[in-house]
C-alpha positions as CSV (number, residue, x, y, z in Angstrom):
1,M,0.0,0.0,0.0
2,L,1.2,3.5,-0.9
3,D,2.3,5.7,2.0
4,L,0.9,9.0,0.9
5,S,3.3,10.9,3.1
6,F,7.1,10.2,3.5
7,E,10.5,11.8,4.1
8,F,13.6,11.4,2.1
9,A,16.9,13.1,1.5
10,G,18.3,13.9,-2.0
11,E,20.8,16.1,-3.8
12,C,19.6,19.4,-5.3
13,W,20.7,19.5,-8.9
14,L,20.6,22.1,-11.7
15,W,19.1,21.4,-15.1
16,Q,19.9,24.1,-17.7
17,A,18.0,24.7,-21.0
18,E,18.4,27.3,-23.7
19,K,15.8,29.6,-22.0
20,G,16.4,29.0,-18.3
21,A,17.5,26.8,-15.5
22,W,15.6,24.8,-12.9
23,H,16.6,23.1,-9.7
24,F,15.3,19.6,-8.9
25,I,15.6,16.9,-6.3
26,T,15.2,13.3,-7.4
27,L,12.8,11.1,-5.4
28,P,14.0,7.6,-4.3
29,Q,13.3,4.9,-6.9
30,D,11.2,2.7,-4.6
31,K,8.9,5.6,-3.8
32,S,8.8,6.7,-7.4
33,E,7.6,3.2,-8.4
34,E,4.8,3.3,-5.8
35,I,3.7,6.8,-6.9
36,K,3.7,5.7,-10.6
37,Y,1.6,2.6,-9.7
38,F,-0.8,4.8,-7.7
39,D,-1.0,7.4,-10.4
40,E,-1.6,4.9,-13.2
41,N,-4.0,2.6,-11.4
42,M,-5.7,4.3,-8.5
43,H,-5.7,8.0,-9.1
44,E,-8.7,9.4,-10.9
45,K,-7.3,12.8,-11.8
46,Q,-4.4,12.2,-14.2
47,R,-2.5,15.3,-15.1
48,G,-0.3,16.2,-18.1
49,W,3.2,14.8,-18.5
50,G,2.4,12.3,-15.6
51,A,2.5,15.1,-13.1
52,V,1.4,14.3,-9.5
53,R,0.3,17.0,-7.2
54,V,2.1,17.1,-3.8
55,L,2.6,19.1,-0.7
56,V,6.2,19.6,0.1
57,T,8.1,20.8,3.2
58,I,11.8,21.6,3.3
59,G,12.9,23.1,6.6
60,D,10.3,25.7,7.6
61,T,9.0,26.2,4.1
62,S,5.9,24.4,2.7
63,W,4.3,24.7,-0.7
64,E,2.1,22.8,-3.2
65,T,3.6,21.8,-6.5
66,S,3.8,18.8,-8.8
67,I,6.4,16.1,-9.2
68,F,7.2,14.8,-12.7
69,P,8.5,11.4,-14.0
70,A,12.0,11.5,-15.5
71,S,12.3,8.4,-17.6
72,Q,16.0,8.8,-18.0
73,L,16.4,8.6,-14.1
74,G,13.7,6.0,-13.6
75,A,12.2,8.3,-10.8
76,Y,10.1,11.4,-10.2
77,I,11.7,14.7,-9.8
78,L,10.7,17.6,-7.5
79,P,11.2,21.1,-8.8
80,V,12.4,23.5,-6.1
81,K,11.3,27.1,-6.6
82,A,13.8,30.0,-6.3
83,D,12.0,31.5,-3.3
84,V,12.2,28.2,-1.4
85,R,15.9,27.8,-2.2
86,K,16.6,31.3,-1.0
87,K,14.6,30.9,2.3
88,E,16.2,27.6,3.0
89,K,19.7,28.5,1.7
90,I,19.7,25.6,-0.8
91,H,22.2,25.4,-3.7
92,A,22.9,22.9,-6.4
93,G,24.9,20.0,-4.8
94,D,23.4,20.4,-1.4
95,Q,21.8,17.3,0.3
96,V,18.2,18.3,1.3
97,S,15.7,16.7,3.7
98,V,12.3,16.6,2.1
99,H,8.8,15.8,3.6
100,L,6.4,15.0,0.7
101,K,2.7,14.2,0.8
102,I,0.7,13.1,-2.3
103,N,-2.4,15.3,-2.8
104,I,-5.4,13.2,-3.8
């Protein structure tokens, strides 16, 4: 059974494109597999690109966002907004503790 709320630690990494850059944290593969199963088989509100809505807390900062499957990583990735990175003093390469809850 899927635990809709869990904690993990992951490295913040930078993805650069022609028109901008984004920071992400990769979810653990075992949790990613559970989330994918849930999204494909039990979740009634499927979103574009396989996005799954979540509530995230890092440090003292909480926000709602979506996680996205990254097939090349075999896991979901969590985008980390600039204002969150600034408040929590997060930079690419930092190990970050994350509390994540799936919003259903």
